[in-house]
Every structure is written in structure tokens, then in C-alpha cells.
N, C-alpha and C positions, 0 to 999 in steps of 0.2 A: 505496500500500500504506502501511496503517496501521503507525508503528513507533514503540516506546519504546525510549528511551535514559536508561539507569538510571547517574546522575554525569554532572554537567557540567565538568571537569577539563580538564585540556590535551585528551585523549584524547575524551571524551564531548560536549565543546561540538562539537569538530569537526566530530564524526561527526552529530552534531546539524544542525549548521548545511547541511552536505555531502547527507545525506539528501535535508534540505528543497530543495536547490540542485535537485539529479534528480530531482525533482516528489513526492516522499512525503509524506505527510502526517505529521510528526513529533511526539511529544512529550517533551521534556527534562526528567528529575525528578532533583531535590537537596532535602536535606532542610535546607540555607542558604536561610533565607527572603530575607535582606538581599540575597543572589547571583541568588534568581530575580528578584527585583524589577528588580534592575539589568538583565538576561536581557531581561524582558518588556519595557524599554523599549529593547531593540535595542543593548543596554553588554554587551561583554566585561568579565570581570573579572579579564582578563590580556589583557597586549600580547601579539598574535599578527597579523602583517602581512596585512591582508585579511581577520581573521575579524570584527571590528566591522563591515563591511558586509555581509559574508552574513549575520549574524545578524539586521542591521535588516530583509534583503532579505527573510528568509522569517517576519520576525513580520510587516512588514506585509502579505504574502502569505494570511497564515494559515497556509501548511504550515508554520508551526514556532509551536509552543506549550510555555510553561515552566511546572511543577505541583513542588508538594512533597507530594501525592499522589500515590500508586505504580498507585492504580487508575484515574486518566486516562491514563496510561501504558499497561495492558495490558488494559483493555477491550477486547475487539474488536480487538486488534492479533495480526496474525499472527506479530509476530516481536519479541523485546525482545532488546536490546542490553546487557550488565550492563559499566558503564565505571568501575568504582569501584576505589581505590586500594589498591595490596599491598605496602604498605611491609614494610621486614626486620623479623624480630624481633630479638633479644638473638643467638640463635642465626645469625642470618644469615638463614634461610629467609622466603620470603614469607610475610607474615601476609594469612589467606584469610578472615577473619572478616568482612569486609567482602561478600565475592563469598558466602559464606555465607548474612548474611541478606538480600543483595539477592535471591537465587533463593527464599528463604522468601516474601520478601515479593511475588513477583510470581508464586508457584504461590499464594499463597491467594487476588488478584485476578484470576486469568485466568477466562474462562470459555469459552474454546474451545480446539481443538489450535493449540499455539503452540512457537515455537522458541527456547529461549532460549539466546544466541549470549555466550561466552566472548570479548569483547574487550580485557577486562585482560589483563596480562601474567602467566598462572598456571603452575605446574612439570606437567608431564606427570601424568596420574593424576588431576586436578581434576576432568576430564569425569566421572569415573562416581561420585566425592563427590558432583558437582552431581546427578546422574544418580536417585542413591537418597535425598537432599533431595528433589528434586521429586516423585519417586513415594509418600515418606512423606507429605508435606504434600496431596497431592491424589491419590488413586490413581485416582479416578474422571474422570481428563482424561490425555489422550495430551500429556505436555511432553518435549517430547526436548532434550537439548543438545547444540548446533556450538560450533565456533571458530572465528573471525575475526580472527586477531592483527591488532594495527595496527601499521605503520611508516613513522611520522609520526615526522620531524625538526621538533623546536620550531624555530619562524621560517621554515619552509615546511612546515607543517601543511597549509594550505588547498591550497598549489600540490599535496602530495603526496596530497591527498584527491580533489580534481577530476583531477589527471592522473597517475596513483599508477603505481609499476613493474608491481607484482604487487596481486593480490587473492589473498589466501589463504582458502581453506575448508577446515574440516574436519569430517567429519560422518559419522554412520556409517546415515544412511538417506535414499530417497530422496525422501522429502517433504522432509526439511530441505535438502537440498541444490537441490534445487527452489526452495524460499522464498528463500536464498541467491542464486540467478540471479538471480531476478526483482526483488530488491532490487540487486543492480549492475548488469541488463542494460542500462542509460541506459551506464554505461561501458564494459561488454564491448561492447555494438555499435559504440563506437566504437573499437573493436580495441586497449582495456587488456587485458593478461593475467589470466586467471583459472586459478587453480592450485587444483587439490579433492584431497584427501587424507583417510586416518585422521584421526580428533580426535587422538590421542597424538601422532602426526607433526604437526601443525601447531602444537601447543604446543611441543614441543620445537623444531621449526622458529623463532621467536622467539624463544627464549632463547640458540638457535645463529648466528644472526644476530648480537644486538647483542654478546654474548662475539666472535665473531670480529674484530668491528668496535673491540671494543676493544684484540683483540688487535695490532691493526694502528697503532693510536694509541701503543700500549705499545713497539713494537718500533722504530717511529719514535724514540719518546724514549729507548731504550738504545741506539739508532744515535747520537743525538748526544751521549748521554758520550762515544763511542768519540771521534767526533770533535773532542770540545774536547779529549780527553788527546792527541791524534795530529795536530791540526791541519788536519784535513777536512772540506768544508762538508756539511750533512747535507743540505741541501737540494737540493743536486747530486746528493748519492748519491742521494735517495727520486726526485729527476725521471728519474733511470737506469733505479731500478725500477719507477717507474710506467709506462716505455714497451714493459715486457712485458706483456704482452696477458693473462698470466695473473696478476698481480698486480694490475696499474693503479694510478692515480695517488690515488684516492682514501683519505682516512681515513690517508696516510702522514705529514701535517705534524707536526713536532715541535714541543712545547710544554711547556707546564706540566700537561700531563694534560689527560684527560676528568672530565666532572663529569655536574651535573644529575641527576632523579629516576631516570633507565631507565640506564644502562650500569653505575653502582654496583651497586647494588640486585639487576639482573639476573642481574649478574656473578658475584657473592655467592651468591644462591639456586638461580643453574643448578651450582654447584661443590654446594651441599649438597645439591641434589636427587640429583647422580651418586653422593653419599658415602653418600644413604639407601638408595641400588640394590645399592650394593657396590662400587664403581666410585670411585677415589681420582683426582680431574681437579687436578695438581700445574700443570699448564701457566694454569690459570685462576687460582690464587692469584699463581703469579708477575707475571700480568698485573697483576692490582691493587697487588703491590708496586711494578714499576715505575713506576706510574700515582703513588700517593704520594712515590716518589723523586724524580720530577719535579719537585714541587712544592718538596720540600727543598733539589735543586740550584740554582732560583731564587731560594730564600733565601740559600745560601753566597757565590751570585754578588754578592747587596747586602752581604751582610755583607765580603766580601774586598775589593768596591772603595770601601765605604764605611771599612771597620776597625772601629771603636765605632760601635755601633749606638744607644749611648745618649743619647736627645733628638735625633736625627736625623729630619728631616721625609722621609718618602718618599711620593709618589704613587704611586696604584695607578688608571689606566688603566684601565678595565673591572672591573666586577663582576660581571655576569650570568656563566653558566656557557659561555654561549657568543654571537655577535651575533644582531640579531634576535627576542631576547627580554629579557625580563624577570626570567629565572629563577632564581633563587642558590642553588636547593638543593644542597647538595653542590658547590658552585663554588669551583674551584682559585684564585682569586682571593681568595675569603674564608680558605680554607686557610693560603693566604700569610698574609693579615696577621695570622691568629693567630701563627704562627711570629713574624714582624718585631716585632708588640708583646711577643709572651715576652722577645723580647731586648733590649726597651729603647726600639721605634724609636716615634715619632710615625706615624701611619698617615691619611691622608686620601685618600678614593674619588672618581673619577667614573665616570659613566654614565650613557650614553644615556638609555637606560631603566628598570635596575632600582636605580638608588640607593634609593627609599623601600623596596623589600624589602629591600635589603642593609643599612639602618639598621634595620628592624624584626628582621632576622635577629641584626644582632650590631650593639647599641646601643653599645657603645664607639668604634664606626668613625666616625672624621668624614666626611660625605658633602657634599660641594657640586654644584651642577649646572654648574659650566664648567670646561674641563680648566687653563685657564691658573690661575684659582684654587686649585685644586688642586699646582697645579706651583708658586707664588708661594712662596719662601723653601723650596723642596724641594733637598733633598740628592740626592735619584735620583728619577727616574719611571720606572716599573716597567710595560712594557704587559701586560696581564693578560687581555685579551678582545680577538679583531682587528677589531673596530667601524670599518666604511671613515670613521668620522668623526675615530678615530684615526689611521687610514694618512695622511690629509689635511693634518694638523697645521700650523699656518705656526710651523717649527722657528727660525728666526732671533726669534722672539716667545718661543716657549719657552724659547732658553737665558736671554734677557734676563731674565726673572721668577724663573730659578731659584738657589738660592744656590749650587752647585753644578751644572755641566754632565754628567750622567752619565743616561744610558737605557739599563735594564736590559730586554731586548727578549723576555720570553717567549713571545712569538707570532709573529718574527720578522716582523714589518710591516714595516720599513725593510729598503732593501737597503744593504748595509755599502757597497758604493762609492760609494752617495749618500750615507753621512754620512762620509763622508773629507772631510776639509776646512771642517766644520760648525763645527769645535772642541768637539762632545761626545765626550766617554768612551760609546762604543757598545759593550755586553754583549749580543751574539744569543744563540741559542740552537743550539747545536751548529754553529757558524760560527766564524772567528776575532773577537777582538774588533777595535774598530779606537778606536786610544787619541792624543789631538796630539799 
């Protein structure tokens, strides 16, 4: 099949590379010429494990082409996926201007019956507006809307695309269902689950999944506050919870909160959608409040253990919002950096991948390429992203270069029993501290 993909961000580019790897002929479109030039050379503009190889393979085989011209993606295609950004407005609602513009441009260049697929995360009801937009633009053609939400984890996007837990398709016609069944036939033939619903159900399902996962993280962080106050161990509490098959262990890791582009904006957009439909959803608001509280709690631990922060050097280990990505959008690590800077601390950050992006996002942050350089002269190290490189650090060497041997572990990377006897003052999250 010939497939068009509009947008080459984290969702669009992974989709392009995956569809090409499945044997389809794919044209990826973006209005950023510099990005397109990079992609034509087989290079991804962001870090995602395995993606560079998949893009290079697709471009070399000729199954994957990149362009800035919409006509290249739409002409003679049976299906076009819209993968553009849906950033939050000031009100918290999803901004769908780019989605509408993409749909208009697709309709303008369409030359046959076509399925236009929402792959961007959009609120329920978007499909109706898109269908109206397509009909107004091209009343002479049968252009149909379908929903195919992505369920990709940054850092595991290629894995999740090539071996998905489920593929969700929402459509209102047999034609649209048939087109998308053929798109994903190489995966469903291997036994991967395909779920088919109406469009509105598919749209709500994506927001519901992200909101529920956010809730599990915030629940673990609220438990951490209780454990810190009572002397309990949140890691063992959540291990007990995770043995219950109705709950499961995933996303019950207490820390300094979730971040990234998806969870914060999708949670807020879902709440605003509920309000627009006449239903208050206070649980969603409280999930976000607890997430903000987790960063504030980490800042308080640093202040409590160091007393005065003026002029104190604090090293942050990890700047990306999660490991295996260079994405710093709404990163809890940068939110923590801002709180500590406001209190007079000198902040230096280290991250295996996200250093340049963090510096661009926060110019006042000192960023270095080596964790021991970051820790040299530091009064405290804060673990903010659970990179394997950080968990494997040489602790005796770390202690030697620091001004004071203090670690605030915002991700529970280390085991308190192992930290005993190291000489560090160790402040984990939701667990009893270790003090020499």
C-alpha cells in the first residue's frame, strides 16, 4: 500500500519507519526542511533507540521517502495518517489548528477515495469536525475519517510499533476498516491484537489510557508521602500491590512525577473535554496536583538536608523526563531545577542524551557531559532520571569528588540497605533515610 504520514515528530516518524519496515511504500511529510534533509540522509532528528537504523533501512530500500510537499504523500495513497502536534491552549484544551490545517491540505491534493486517520491524540468529537472539513474542501470525493491512536512509549517506540500490545482502530464504514486492516495485516498475521470500535470510543480510549496511567503514578507518589511520614517503605508497599493481578506492578514507581509531552497535556485536555460535555472530573485535577507535589517534595528534601541553599552546588543526575529519550518537555528534573535555582542554589545537570536539549530549554542551567564533573564540589546529588548509567555509578569515587556526601534519590535507583556503610547521607523517596 502507499501510505502518507503528515508530521515527523515522535509519533509520525516512528509510524513512517514502522510502516516501511512492514513493506508499505511510505511518504513522510514535514514543513521543516532541515529535518527533512536529515531524514533523507537516514538520520533521526531525536534520540529513540533503534529508530536511526529503521529510518536508514527504509530510505535505502526506497520504501520510505520524505518530502515537504503534501501532494507527494497524498497522490494515489489509500490512507493518510495525521501525526501533528496538539499542544495545550491557555485553557488546557487541545489546540487542533494543526490537525485542521493538515486535513484541509490532504483534501486539497486527494485524487481518489481516501481514509484520513487521526493518529494525533485528539478529544472525542474531533472526527465529526474533520469529516465536515473534508466534505467542505472536497465535496467531489469520498474522504473518510478514522481514528488510530498511538500507544507508544518514548524510549520504546520502535519496540511498541513493531510488537504492539494492541492496535486500536475506530471507524464508521467497512471501507475504512478494510483499509486499516490491510495496513496492519503484517502485524495481525503474527497474532497482534486488533481492536475495532466506533470513532468516538477510540478517541476517548486514548485519553482514558493516559489518564489512568498518570493516576497510577500519582497514587504511588501519594503513598510515598504517607510512607515518609510513617516510616513505611513505598517500594515494598507497591510490590505487594503489584502482586494483585487486578492492579499490576506497572506505573507504580514512586518518584518525582511524570513528565513528557503526553501525560500532562492529555490529562488536562481530558479534563477540559469532560467539562465541555457537562461532567466535572475532579479526580483528573487531583492527579495533576499530586504530580506537582512530587517535585516540591523533592525540593524540600534537598533544602532540609542542606539547610541554606544559597550558593550550594546541587548536581542533578538525569534531565530527560524518563530514560532512553532525549526529550525534556515538561521534565520533572527541569521543574526541580527551577525550584532550587529560585532558592539560590547553583544547579549543574548531567544526562546521557538530553544535555543539549535541557540547555536549550533552560539556558541558566549548567550542563556537563560527565556525572563526576557534575558532582565535583557538589553539596548534594539528586537522582532525577533512572538511567542505567546512573544506577551503575562508582559510589566511592562519587563521594570523593563531592563537597558533602549527600544523595537525594528521586527515583529510588539505589537500595537503602546497599547505601548503609557507604558514608553517604541517603534520602530516598517514600523510604526511610540512611544517615551515617
